N, C-alpha and C positions, 0 to 999 in steps of 0.2 A: 140164209134166212135170218131175219131180224125179229126178235120178240119185243113186245112193248115193255116187258118187265126188265129187259137188259139195260144196264147202266153203262154209259160210255167209259172206256178205260181211262181216258185223260180228259178231265174237265178243265175249264179255263183257269181256275185258281191253281190247279196242279201244274199246268203248263207255265204259268207265270212264275211259280216258285222255281221251276227247273231253269228258267232263264237266268235267275239270280244265283242259284246254287251250283250249276254246272261249272262255271269258271272257278269257283272256290274249290270244287272237287278236283278239277284238273290241276290246280295249283298245288293242292295237298298231295296228290298222287305223284306229281313231278318231283316233289321234294322227298317223298318216301322212296321212289324208285331210283336205282343208280343211273346216273346220266351216262350215255355213251358218247357224249360230246363235251367232255370236261374242258374248260378253258384254263382254269387256274389263275393264280395271281402271282406276278413277279415280285418277290420280296427283295431281290437283289439281281444284278445282271446275270448271275450264274446260279440262281436259286428260284424254284417255282413251287408254289403251294397249291394243292388241290384238296378241297374239303372232303373228308372221309371219316366214317365212324371208326374204322379199324386203322390205328396208327401204323404207318409204314414209311420207310425212307429208302430211297435208292441213291447210291453214290456212284457217279459216272467218272471214270478216268479216261480222258481222251486218248485216241490213238491216231494212226496215220490213215491212209486210204483203205487199208485192209485187203488190198489186192496183191501185195508183193510178199515174197517169202520173208523179207526183212520185217515187215509189219507183223506178220503172223508169229514170227519167232519172238519178237519183243513183247507181243501181247501174251504169249505163252509164258514167258519169264515173269511178267508182272502178275499174272494169275497164280502162278506157282508161288511167288513170293507172298502174295496176300494170304493164300491158304496157310502157308507156314507161319505167318504172323499170328494166326489164330490158335497156334499151339502155345503162345506166350502166356504164362500165368497171369500177368497183369491185365492183358486184354480179356482173358477168360473171366477174371474176377469182375471186370467192368460189365461184361455182357450178362453175367449171372445176376449182378446187383440190379441192373436195369430191366432184366427179363427180356433181353433182345435175342432174336434168332437171326443168324446171318446166313445168306445163301449167295455164293459167287455166281456171276453171270458174265457172258461174253457174246459179242457180235463182231461183225467185220469192222465196226466203227469204234467200239469201246469195250473196256472191261468194267464191270460194275459189281457192286455189293448191294444186295437187297436185304434190308433190315426190317423184320416184323417185331412190333413192340406190343406189350400187354397194355401199357398206358401211353400217354403222350411222350414224344421224344424230348428228353431233357437236353437243353442247349449246351450246358457245361459238359455233360458226359459225352455228347457228340464231338465237341471240340477236343476233348481228351482222346477219344478214339482216333480221330483224324491225325492228331500229333503222334500217337503211338504207331499208327500204320506207316508213318514216314520213316520210322526207324527200321533199317534192314534187319531181316532175321539173322541171328548169329550162327551162320552155318558155313560150310565149305561149298561154294557155288560150283566148283569144278565139275562134279558129275552131272549136275542139272544142266549146266551150260553145254557140256559135251553132248548130252542127250538131245536137247533142243536144237543145237547146231546140226547134229546128224539128221534129225527129222527135217530140218529146213533144207539141208543139202539134197535129201532124197526127193522132197517136193519140188525143188528147183530143177530136177533132171527132166521133168515133163516139159515138152517143147513149148506148149502154150504158156506155161508158167515162166519159162526162161524169157519168152518174148515180153510178157508183162513186166518182169523184173527189169528188162533192158529199157522198156519205154517209160517206166515210172520212176525208176531209181537207179542211179549209177554208183551209189555208195555200197561198200561191202558190209556184210553182216559182221559186226564186232560186239559180241556180248561179253560183258565183264561183270565182276561183283558189284560194280557201281551202277550198272544199268538199271537195277531196281530203283535206286534212289532217284535217278534221272526221270524215270517214268512216273513214279509216285508223286514227283514234285511238279508235274505238268498241271495245267488248269483242271480243276475238279468242278463238277456240276451236281447239284442236289435237287432231288424231286421229293418234296414232302407230301404225304397223305395223312393228314391229321384233322381232328375235329375243330380245332381252333388254330389261328394263324401262329406259326412258330417264329422264334427269333432268328433273324438272318445270321449266318456264320461269317466270320472274317476269314476268308480263304486266301492264303498267300501261296503263290507259286513263283519259282525263280527260273524254271526251265521254260523256254519258249515253246509254244505249241508247234508240233512238227508239221511242216508244210510239204506240199508236193515237190519232189526232187526234179531237177531239170530233165534227167533221163536222156534218151537218144531220140533224134528226130525219126530215124528209121533203123530197122534191125532185121536180119534174116537168120532164122534158126531151123534146124532139122526137127521134124515132128512126124507123128504117125500118119497124119493127113495134111494135105496141102490146103492152105487157106490164107487169107489176109485179114489182119486185125487193124482196123482204123480207129484211132482214139481222138476224141475231142474233149477239151477242157472248157467248161462254161463257168461263169462267175458264181460265187456263192449266192444262194437265194436271199433277196433283200427283205421279203416279208412272206406271210403265209400263202398268199395267192401265187407269188412267183415260185415258192417251194413246190406247190401243187402243179404249177405249169411245167416245171422241169420233170416231174414225174409223168405228167400227161404227154410230154414230148416223147418219152420212151415208149409209151403205149401207142402213140400215133405212128411212130416210125415202125414199130413192130407190125402194125396192121398194114402199112404201106409196103413193107419189104417181104410180105408173105409170098409174093409171086417169085422171089428169087430162090434159087436152090441152096439148101444147107446154109441158112443165114440165122445167126443168133445175136441177140442184143444183151449187153450187160451194162447196168447203170449203177453208179455209186455216187450218191449225193453226200457231199462232205462239206462241213462248215468253211473249209479253206478254199473250196472250188470244186465243182462237181465234174464227174467223169462220165463219158458215154463211149462205150466200145461196141463196134459192130464187126463181127467176124463172119466172113462169107467165102464160099468157094467160087462165087460169081466173079466175073471180070470187074475191075474198078470202074470202067466206063458204064457198065450196067448199073452198078450201085449209085454212081453219081447221077445217072439219068433219073432213077427213081427218086432220089433225094431232091432233085431240082423240081420235080413235079408236085411235091407236097406243099399244100397251101395251109395257112393258119386259120381257115374258116371252112364252113361246109359240114356236111353230114359226117365225114370221117373224123373231124375234130370233136363234134358232139358225141359221137360213138366212143372216142377215146376217153373223154371226160366221164361218160357214163360208166365205162368199165373201171376207170380209176376210182370213182365214187363207190362202186360195188366192192372193189378190193379193200377200200378203207373201211367199209361197213363190216366186212369179214374180219379185218384186222382188229377192230375195236371190240368185236364180239369175243375174240380170244384174249385181248388185253385192253381193258378199258382206258388205261392211261397212255395208250400209244400216241395220241395226238398231243397230249401234254408233254410227252417225251420229245416229240419233234420240235415243239415250241421252245423247250429248254435247250436242247443240244444245238439247234440252229440259230439260237439267239433271236427268235422272232417275237414280235409284239403279240401278247396273248389275244387270241381271236378264235371264235368257235370254228369248228371244221365246216359247219353248214354255211357260215358267212364267208369263209375262205373259198368254198366251192362256188358260191353265188358270185363272188368277185371274179373268179376264174372264168366262169361262163360269160359274164358280161364284158370282160376285158380280154377274152381269149386271143384275139388277133394281136393286140398290143403286147401281150405277154409271150406269145409263142413265136411271132414273126422274127424277132431278133435272134432267137435260138436257132430257128430254121435257116436264117441267112448265114449264120456262123457255120452250120453244117454244109451248106451249099458251096462254101469257099474251099472245101477240102479239109482233110483230116490234119490235126495239129501234129500228130505222130502216127507212124505206120510200121507194122511188123509183117514180114512175109514168112509164112511157115511152109517150107517145101518138104515134100515127102522124103522120109529118111531112107526109103528103099531105092530112091533114084540117085544117080551119081552127082 
């Protein structure tokens, strides 16, 4: 029911004002709200800056593939050494003077130090910290090396892990007191979160970045359950869209192989070259048949990209700098996640087809796990 005394809620002048004011409000809100799609600015090939009110810095120390007991042991030793370095009075004095709080972190690809600061990151103090970290802790490494080596030995007794060790690395685990120096001297990457652009650091490293070992073309080991591991090595991603394409490949294959019994996929994207492992109890002919049927277009590809985009949304909710971290560690040109997904969708066939063709030619390396109970 309308009464003659009622006034319209929106008159023409009010609506005209909204047309001009809404874009301004959206712009202001976008600046006030934290972005979930930070791009960042590359201030050096190995350093990325993301604007943030709360100063923070993450130092990444590169590792290997993260899939072998050798990589895990070396990472454990580096992390142990970094923790011990923070017992040094000189480092403690530096941290106290700057008001820095340090938290060690680790993943399958890197060991990292997260530094929270009360004020902006001082460039000279950061350089001093990096130089101090390169000095090994003055300790007897023997008990630490013995413990880490023992843990690595026990982990390597697992049949599946023995297979991965054989496929990915033929070198023996040799930890020494000098290992810390070798690991800390590998390339370092810096992710700055500061209000204003920081000064780039002069990062010098003399130890070459560890690359994938030749390994063995095929290997057979005893395990609790019989299965076959097929391994493919793909080139390192060239840009953000190809990085997402390699991730989408794993989702696409996972959807396609759902029909096979007891099949699992493990993917490790590494700057030196990415790895894809498929473990299945199915016959190799059945696996090859499914892989040959996968096409780089259609509803299945769209579904895979949708799932990957949802996964990234959840990841960024948990850690807003996840995309910036990927840009930095994979040496990609800074580009928003939304733009990268847009390019992936428009060029999905061109990006995915070469990867699928590589898979259809057969595994680069293969491991057979046969039941330990059988003769």
